[in-house]
Each structure stands twice: as C-alpha cells, then as structure tokens.
C-alpha positions as CSV (number, residue, x, y, z in Angstrom):
1,X,0.0,0.0,0.0
2,X,1.6,3.3,-1.0
3,X,2.7,5.8,1.7
4,X,0.5,8.6,0.3
5,X,0.4,12.0,1.9
6,X,2.2,12.9,5.0
7,X,2.3,16.3,6.9
8,X,5.6,18.2,6.6
9,X,7.9,17.6,9.6
10,X,6.1,14.6,11.1
11,X,8.0,11.5,12.3
12,X,6.6,8.7,10.2
13,X,7.7,5.1,10.1
14,X,6.7,3.1,7.0
15,X,6.1,-0.6,7.9
16,X,6.6,-3.0,5.0
17,X,5.2,-6.5,5.3
18,X,6.1,-9.0,2.6
19,X,3.8,-12.0,2.2
20,X,3.0,-14.7,-0.4
21,X,-0.1,-14.3,-2.5
22,X,-1.9,-16.4,0.1
23,X,-0.9,-13.8,2.8
24,X,1.6,-16.1,4.4
25,X,4.6,-14.3,5.8
26,X,7.9,-14.5,3.9
27,X,11.2,-14.8,5.9
28,X,13.6,-12.0,5.2
29,X,16.4,-13.3,7.3
30,X,19.7,-12.8,5.4
31,X,18.2,-10.5,2.9
32,X,18.7,-6.7,2.3
33,X,16.0,-4.1,1.7
34,X,16.3,-0.7,0.3
35,X,14.1,2.4,0.7
36,X,15.0,5.3,-1.6
37,X,13.4,8.8,-2.0
38,X,14.5,11.1,-4.8
39,X,13.6,14.5,-6.3
40,X,13.4,12.8,-9.7
41,X,13.1,9.1,-10.2
42,X,15.9,9.4,-12.9
43,X,18.4,11.0,-10.4
44,X,21.4,8.8,-9.6
45,X,21.2,6.9,-6.3
46,X,24.1,9.1,-5.0
47,X,21.8,12.1,-5.3
48,X,18.9,10.5,-3.4
49,X,17.2,12.7,-0.7
50,X,17.1,9.6,1.5
51,X,18.3,6.0,1.0
52,X,18.0,3.5,3.8
53,X,19.6,0.1,3.5
54,X,18.2,-2.4,5.9
55,X,20.2,-5.5,6.6
56,X,17.8,-8.3,7.8
57,X,20.6,-10.7,8.7
58,X,19.4,-10.9,12.3
59,X,17.0,-13.7,13.0
60,X,14.3,-11.7,14.6
61,X,10.6,-12.3,14.8
62,X,9.9,-9.3,12.5
63,X,12.4,-10.7,9.9
64,X,10.9,-14.2,10.1
65,X,7.5,-12.7,9.5
66,X,8.5,-10.5,6.6
67,X,8.3,-7.1,8.5
68,X,10.7,-4.2,8.0
69,X,10.3,-0.7,9.3
70,X,11.8,2.4,7.6
71,X,12.0,5.9,8.9
72,X,10.6,8.6,6.5
73,X,12.8,11.7,7.0
74,X,10.9,14.6,8.7
75,X,13.1,17.1,6.7
76,X,11.2,16.7,3.4
77,X,9.9,20.0,2.1
78,X,6.3,20.4,0.8
79,X,6.1,18.6,-2.5
80,X,6.0,15.2,-4.2
81,X,8.9,12.7,-4.2
82,X,9.2,9.4,-6.0
83,X,10.3,6.5,-3.9
84,X,10.7,2.7,-4.1
85,X,11.2,-0.3,-1.9
86,X,13.5,-3.0,-3.2
87,X,14.3,-6.4,-1.9
88,X,17.6,-8.2,-2.5
89,X,16.9,-11.9,-1.9
90,X,20.3,-13.1,-0.6
91,X,19.0,-15.9,1.5
92,X,15.5,-16.5,0.1
93,X,16.7,-16.3,-3.5
94,X,19.8,-16.0,-5.6
95,X,20.6,-12.4,-4.9
96,X,17.9,-11.2,-7.3
97,X,16.5,-7.7,-6.8
98,X,12.7,-7.4,-6.6
99,X,11.0,-3.9,-6.7
100,X,8.2,-4.2,-4.2
101,X,6.6,-0.7,-4.6
102,X,7.2,2.4,-6.7
103,X,5.1,5.4,-5.9
104,X,5.3,9.0,-4.7
105,X,5.2,10.6,-1.2
106,X,3.2,13.8,-1.1
107,X,4.3,16.1,1.7
108,X,1.6,18.5,2.7
109,X,2.0,21.8,4.5
110,X,1.5,21.5,8.3
111,X,-0.8,23.8,10.0
112,X,0.8,24.2,13.4
113,X,4.2,25.9,12.7
114,X,5.7,25.4,16.2
115,X,6.7,22.2,17.9
116,X,4.9,21.0,21.0
117,X,6.3,22.2,24.3
118,X,8.1,19.5,26.2
C-alpha cells in the first residue's frame, strides 16, 4: 500500500510487510531491503534525498514474519517525491532484486508551525 500524503515535519515510520499471494509471511532473514526517496526518479542513487539500506541478517521475529520498518525523513519539504522499496533476496533467493513498490510521497503543509512544548 503506497505511503500517500504525510504532513511536513512529522516523524513517520513506514512498515513494509512481505507476504505470499496467500498472505503467508515471507522470511527476510539474510536479505537486504532498500528504501529510496529522490527529487526525480531518474536522479542517480548518489543524489537521493534519502536512502536507507536495511540488513535483515538478524533472525528476529519481525524478519521471520516479513516485517521491516523504515523511517521517513521529517526534513522533506512540501512537494511530491518518487520512492521505491527494493528487496535483495540473498537468503531467500539467488541475490535477485525485486522492486516491491514504486510510488510518490506527497508532503503537505503542516498547520501548526511550532513544535509542541516539552
């Protein structure tokens, strides 16, 4: 499910869950996942606004159940940014890369312009 619209400056975690077509969880143990946000999809990866490389080598319950969490940077300005999630199947495949989602994050203007008092 695409991330969609988020308010500027919010701390958002995108949870990615990978399952089979029958909704059974897929183990990610030993695999690597990528979350990349760019200004333009054609920009080189080196120019990405944000690229998170998630190493699922630890045998955790989340990894066994196909769950990975990525932080969406709260520094994105108002606008629209293409992103994708990719999965490098080191353990569950032969190192092939599978693009799981390609979409755009829309960052909307927030209304409250000051942060909450501590």
